[in-house]
C-alpha positions in Angstrom: -12.2 12.8 -2.2 -12.6 9.7 -4.3 -11.2 6.2 -3.4 -8.6 6.4 -0.7 -7.4 2.8 -0.7 -6.3 1.6 -4.2 -5.0 -1.9 -3.4 -3.2 -3.8 -0.7 0.5 -4.5 -1.0 1.0 -8.3 -0.9 4.8 -8.9 -1.1 7.1 -11.2 0.7 8.4 -8.3 2.9 4.9 -7.0 3.8 3.7 -10.6 4.5 6.5 -11.2 7.0 5.9 -7.8 8.6 2.2 -8.5 9.0 3.0 -11.9 10.7 5.6 -10.5 13.0 4.4 -7.0 13.8 0.7 -6.9 12.7 1.4 -4.2 10.0 -0.2 -4.1 6.6 0.7 -2.1 3.5 -1.6 -0.4 1.0 -1.2 1.7 -2.1 -3.3 4.9 -1.4 -4.2 7.9 -3.5 -1.6 10.7 -3.5 -3.8 13.2 -1.8 -4.8 11.0 1.1 -3.7 11.9 4.6 -3.2 9.7 7.7 -6.6 10.4 9.2 -8.4 9.5 5.9 -6.3 6.3 5.5 -7.1 5.2 9.1 -10.9 5.8 8.6 -10.9 3.9 5.2 -9.0 0.9 6.6 -11.3 0.7 9.7 -14.4 1.0 7.5 -13.3 -1.5 4.8 -11.9 -4.3 7.0 -13.7 -3.7 10.3 -10.5 -3.5 12.4 -9.0 -0.9 14.8 -6.0 1.0 13.6 -3.2 1.9 16.0 -0.7 3.7 13.8 -0.4 4.9 10.2 2.9 5.6 8.4 3.0 7.0 4.9 5.7 7.4 2.2 5.9 8.6 -1.4 7.6 6.1 -3.7 9.3 7.7 -6.7 9.2 5.9 -10.1 12.4 4.4 -11.4 14.1 5.0 -14.7 13.8 2.1 -17.1 15.2 1.5 -20.6 14.8 -1.3 -23.0 16.0 -2.2 -26.4 13.6 -2.4 -29.4 13.9 -2.4 -33.2 14.0 1.4 -33.3 16.7 1.7 -30.7 16.8 2.3 -27.0 13.5 3.4 -25.4 13.7 5.3 -22.2 10.9 5.8 -19.7 9.9 5.8 -16.0 7.6 3.7 -13.9 4.7 5.4 -12.1 5.2 7.0 -8.7 2.7 6.2 -5.9 2.0 6.7 -2.2 2.3 3.8 0.2 0.8 3.5 3.7 1.9 1.1 6.3 -0.9 0.5 8.8 -0.4 -1.1 12.3 -3.4 -2.7 13.9 -4.3 -3.1 17.5 -3.2 -6.4 19.1 -5.8 -9.1 18.3 -7.1 -7.6 15.0 -6.1 -9.3 11.7 -6.8 -8.6 8.1 -7.1 -11.6 5.8 -6.6 -10.6 2.2 -7.3 -14.2 1.0 -10.7 -14.9 2.6 -12.8 -14.2 -0.6 -10.7 -16.3 -3.1 
């Protein structure tokens, strides 16, 4: 399988969850399972993963007005993984900025 981890989720909700409960969110490829996600996070960030939760996020309907009328569409759907680390391990997404 190609790339398992696509990008980390850096939102206000995930940041507070990582500070309180040591959980981090990632957008992952749709075909990835929990074992592959766990191995990819441990390899990429050098941490020990305790638990992995996954969910499929459906795209939302969107419409906008343009010169030609109303344009309807959908946002992309994706798979999200919430990874909980062992106590003492931390991922710093801002260390290479």
